[in-house]
N, C-alpha and C positions, 0 to 999 in steps of 0.2 A: 504494500500500500504506500502511496506517495504522501508527501507532506503538504499537499495543496490546501487541505481543509485547515490544518493547524496554522499554516502561514496566513491564510485568509483571515482567521480569527485574530491573529496577532496584528495584521495590517489594519483591520477595522473591526473592533469588537462588537459593533452593532449588527445584529442579525435580524432580517425582516421575517416576521412570522405572518403568513398570509392566510386569510379565511374566505376570500371571495375573488372573483375575476377582476374587480376593481383594484383590490390590493395587489394582485398579480401585475396588472398594468402599471400601477404606481411604482412598485419596487423595481421593476425592470427598467424604469426610466431614470433611476438614480444610480449613476456610475459607481459611487462609493460603496454601495451595497454589494457584497461579494458572496454572501451566503443567504439562502432563502429556505425557511422552514415552511413546508407545505402542509397546512392544517385542514384542508378541505378537498373535496372531490370524491369521485367514485371510480370503480374499476373501468368504466367507459371513458371518463374524462381525464384520468390521471396522466396517461401518456402524453397528451397534448399540453397539460399544465407543466410537466417536467420539461418537455421540449422547449416551451416558451422561456422557461427559466434558463435552461442551458444555452439556448440561442442568444440570450442576453449576456452570455459569458459568466454566469453565476453558478455556484454549487447548489444543486438541488437535493434537499434532505426531505424525505417523505415521512410524515408522522403516520405510520401504518395503523395505529389504533383508531385514527379518525377518518380513514378512507372507507366509504360505504362499499360493501360488497367483499371486503377482504376478511379472511378468517383470522382467528387469533393463533393460528398454527404457523410453523416455520415455512410452509409452502407459500404463504403471503409474501415473505421476504424474497423467495425465489421469483415470484411474479414481478415484484417491484424491480428486482435486479435485471431480469431478462426482458420483460415486456416494456418497461419504461426507461431503462438505462439511467435511473436516478443514481446520484453519487453515494447516497447513504440513507439511513433510516433513523427515526426517532421513535421510541416506544417505551412503555412502562413494563414491558415483559422481558425478563432476562433471557429466556430461551430464544427470542427473536434477535436479541443482540448477538448471542452466540452464533446463530445461523448467518447473520450478516457479516460477522467477522470471518467466518469460513469462506464467504464469497468475496472477501477483500473489499467490503463496503465500509464507509465511515459509519460510526455508531454514536448515538446519543441516548443514554438512558434517562428518561424523564422521571423525576421523583418528586413527591409532594411531602413537604416537611410540615406535618400536622401536629406532631407531638414528639416526645423523647424516644418513644419506641420506633417511630419512623426514622429518626436521626440515627439510632443504633443500627437499624436495618441497612441504611446507606453505607455506614462504615464497614459492615460485614460483606455487603453485596459487591463492593468495588473489587474485592480480591477474587471472587469466583467468576464474576461476569466480565470484567475488564473492558468496559466501554471506552471509546476515545474521550468522551466527555460525559458529564452528568449535568443535566439541566435541572436546576433546583427551583421549585415553585412553592410559595410565592418568592419572587426575587427581591422583594423590598425588605429583607431582614438582614442588614449588614452584619450585625453581631453574630448571627448564626452562620452566615456565609463565611465570615472570618474563621470561626471555630472549625467549621467543616473543611475549609481549604487547608487548614493546618493539620487536620486529622487524616486526610486521605490523599492519595497520590494522583487520582484522576482529576483532570482539569474540570473546572466548574463554569457552567453558563447559567446566569441568573435569568429567570423568566417569570412572567406573570405579574401583572400590576405595575410594570415599568412603563411610565407614561411621561416622564419629564427628565430634564438634565440632572437634577438633584438625585433622583433614583438611580440613574445610570452611573453617575460618578460614585455614589455610595457603594453600589455593588462592585464596581471595579476596584475601588480603594480597599474593599474588604477582602479581595483576593479572587473574585470571579475574573476569568480571562475574557469573557464576553457576556453580552446580554441579548436576549431575544425579546422582541416587542411587536405587537400588532399596531402600535401607534405610529402613524405616518410622520409626525413631528420628530419622533425619536430617530427614525430612519434618516432624517436629513441633518442630524447633528454632525 
């Protein structure tokens, strides 16, 4: 696997998370955006969405849990890899991360920090799953992001509820290497 995804996050830590055709058009028009998290679509439209992202010269990451018509099994990753040519996946399911790694795709394990038990789970999962990045939601918890980034080796992307410069800077200052946001104003920072 090449370094393109890692270099893109380092070059611009703002990641466009898209939920609609309007978001797709907007993020593709912003040259600074290098990575796009695709959070919508179905098995019929996904190939075209990925193509649009890639034709704009951006890295296409598909959130497989949110695509209508995909199963929760490893075969969904094979479909995304073969039929859409996406660069990687985002998922909450460790088994799908493992399959994507076998296919040399980029991987983001999305985790929700709801309580101390979820926090402990993250610390233990990083060793067995080994995603390229963990996307921590909500991303507006700098104190927890700092603690987590000091506890695990996996790079952290902060996501969820990031809608202004202050939230972006707080997450990055706390140790996140990137932030994902659906907010168009954040994309243009």
